[in-house]
C-alpha positions in Angstrom: -29.8 38.4 71.8 -27.8 38.8 75.0 -24.7 40.4 75.1 -21.3 39.2 74.6 -18.4 40.6 77.0 -15.1 40.6 75.3 -12.5 41.5 78.5 -9.2 40.1 77.4 -6.6 42.7 76.9 -5.7 44.2 73.4 -4.9 43.4 70.6 -6.7 40.2 71.2 -9.5 42.4 72.4 -10.7 44.1 68.9 -10.1 40.8 67.3 -12.2 39.0 69.3 -15.1 41.4 69.1 -14.4 41.6 65.7 -15.1 38.0 64.7 -17.6 37.8 67.0 -19.6 40.4 65.2 -19.4 38.8 62.0 -21.1 35.8 64.0 -23.8 37.9 64.2 -22.9 38.3 68.3 -23.7 41.3 69.8 -20.0 41.6 71.0 -19.3 44.5 73.7 -15.4 45.4 74.0 -14.0 46.1 78.0 -10.8 45.2 78.1 -9.7 44.3 81.9 -6.1 44.4 81.5 -3.3 46.5 80.6 -0.3 44.8 79.3 3.2 46.4 79.7 6.6 45.3 79.2 8.9 44.1 82.1 12.6 45.1 82.7 14.6 41.9 81.7 17.9 40.9 80.5 18.1 38.1 77.5 20.3 35.1 78.8 23.0 33.4 77.3 21.2 31.2 74.8 24.2 28.5 74.4 22.3 26.3 77.3 19.0 25.9 75.9 17.6 23.5 73.6 14.4 26.0 72.6 12.6 28.2 73.8 8.9 27.9 75.1 6.4 30.7 74.8 2.7 30.3 75.9 1.3 34.1 74.7 1.9 36.0 71.6 2.8 38.9 74.2 6.1 37.5 74.9 6.8 38.5 71.4 5.1 41.7 71.6 6.0 42.9 74.6 9.5 41.1 75.0 11.3 44.2 73.8 15.2 44.5 72.7 16.5 41.4 74.4 14.2 39.0 72.2 17.1 40.0 69.5 19.7 38.0 71.4 17.5 34.3 71.6 16.3 34.2 67.6 19.2 31.5 67.2 16.7 29.3 69.6 13.6 27.5 68.1 10.2 28.1 69.3 8.1 25.5 70.6 4.9 28.2 70.4 1.4 27.4 72.8 -0.8 27.6 69.9 -0.9 29.3 66.2 -1.4 32.9 67.3 1.7 32.4 69.6 3.8 31.0 66.7 2.6 34.3 64.1 3.9 36.3 66.6 7.2 34.4 67.1 7.8 34.4 63.0 7.1 38.0 63.3 9.8 38.6 65.6 12.3 36.4 63.7 12.2 33.2 65.3 12.0 30.0 63.8 8.9 27.9 65.2 9.5 24.5 65.8 6.5 23.6 66.8 2.8 24.4 67.3 1.2 23.0 70.5 -2.4 22.4 71.0 -4.5 22.1 74.2 -2.3 24.5 76.3 1.3 24.1 77.1 1.2 21.7 79.7 0.9 18.5 76.7 3.8 20.4 75.1 6.0 20.3 77.7 4.9 16.7 78.5 6.3 15.6 75.1 9.5 17.7 75.5 12.8 15.5 74.9 15.4 15.7 77.3 17.2 19.0 77.8 17.2 22.5 79.1 14.5 25.2 77.8 13.7 29.1 78.4 10.7 29.7 79.0 10.0 33.6 78.7 6.3 34.3 80.3 4.0 36.9 81.8 4.0 37.6 85.7 1.3 35.2 86.4 1.9 31.6 84.5 0.9 28.6 84.8 2.7 26.0 86.6 4.1 23.2 84.4 4.7 19.3 85.5 8.4 18.9 84.1 8.7 15.6 82.3 12.1 13.4 83.4 15.1 14.9 81.9 13.6 18.1 81.2 14.7 21.5 82.8 13.2 25.0 82.3 14.0 28.3 83.3 11.3 31.3 83.7 12.0 34.9 82.9 9.1 37.2 83.0 9.3 39.5 80.4 5.5 41.4 80.6 2.9 41.9 83.1 -0.8 42.6 82.9 -2.5 44.8 85.3 -5.9 44.4 86.4 -8.4 47.1 85.4 -11.2 48.2 87.3 -14.8 47.0 85.9 -16.4 50.4 83.8 -19.5 51.8 84.8 -20.7 50.8 81.5 -20.1 47.0 82.0 -21.4 47.2 85.4 -24.9 48.2 83.8 -24.8 45.7 80.8 -24.6 42.9 83.6 -27.5 44.3 85.6 -29.4 42.2 82.7 -28.4 38.5 81.4 -25.0 38.6 79.6 -22.3 36.0 78.5 -18.5 36.8 79.3 -15.8 35.3 77.3 -12.6 34.7 79.4 -9.2 33.7 77.9 -7.2 33.1 80.7 -7.6 31.8 84.6 -6.3 35.4 85.2 -9.1 36.9 83.6 -11.7 35.0 85.8 -10.4 35.8 88.6 -10.4 39.4 88.2 -13.5 39.6 86.8 -15.0 37.3 89.3 -13.4 40.1 91.7 -14.8 43.3 90.0 -18.1 41.8 90.0 -18.2 41.0 93.8 -16.6 44.7 94.9 -19.7 46.0 92.4 -22.1 43.9 93.6 -23.0 42.1 90.2 -25.5 39.1 90.4 -23.6 36.3 89.2 -27.1 34.3 88.5 -27.5 36.5 85.5 -24.0 35.7 83.7 -22.9 33.1 81.8 -19.2 32.4 81.1 -17.5 30.8 78.0 -14.2 29.7 78.7 -11.4 28.9 77.1 -10.2 25.9 79.0 -11.6 24.4 82.2 -8.8 26.0 84.3 -10.6 29.2 83.8 -13.8 27.7 84.7 -12.4 26.6 87.9 -11.1 30.4 88.7 -14.1 32.3 88.2 -15.9 30.3 91.1 -19.4 29.7 91.4 -22.6 31.2 91.4 -22.8 31.9 87.5 -25.9 31.1 85.6 -23.7 28.5 83.1 -20.0 27.7 82.9 -19.1 26.0 79.7 -15.8 25.0 77.9 -14.6 25.1 74.6 -14.0 22.2 72.9 -10.3 22.9 71.8 -8.1 26.2 73.2 -8.6 28.7 70.8 -10.4 32.1 70.2 -12.6 30.2 67.6 -13.4 27.7 69.7 -14.6 30.1 72.2 -16.5 32.0 69.7 -18.4 28.7 68.8 -19.4 28.1 72.2 -20.7 31.7 72.7 -23.0 31.1 69.4 -24.0 28.0 71.1 -24.9 29.3 74.6 -26.6 32.6 73.3 -29.0 29.8 71.1 -29.7 27.8 73.9 -29.9 30.3 77.3 -32.6 33.0 76.7 -32.6 36.3 78.1 -34.6 35.1 81.1 -32.2 32.1 81.9 -34.6 29.4 81.0 
């Protein structure tokens, strides 16, 4: 079986690797990002109808400023983000599916506050909806370690959970001369596959935007793609 590489940051990396191994995959942990809080000041919550959160890192890394905003209901992009919001003392009003954009498109008119990382997906706002963005954390890309570059000398499958991860992995692969034709990508969303670029052995997209769906896709890809790439 070809190795399955998980490059997402912690703590998600360890959780994905553990779940992958339970499915019988040969999973390897290589976090290529270091997540860190960013300095920010919490605004007056009074003008806002709700808080938008596209990542659990908002609540894991948001720090003391979050306490001022716990009166705002949270619209969370998915169940993991919702769980982190609840653990931070927020009331979750809605849990989305399929990314932040579908959730935003269905928002009632009003002003919303979006806490996010340094790099975030641009959103198209429906009529009557206004969103203010505040950066509360940042992700620093890490160099690809030699052990990962060595694994990629043979056919491998890489799990990609974000567009930033896809772009960084592609850039590091190019820097180290990784042969793309032997590497397949299992992506959380179509945008992620696009940001990875071309030339990979296979790029496939999970049916839903969840870690479970990416892992299910990984099982399918490992079953149907031989180590020789046929």
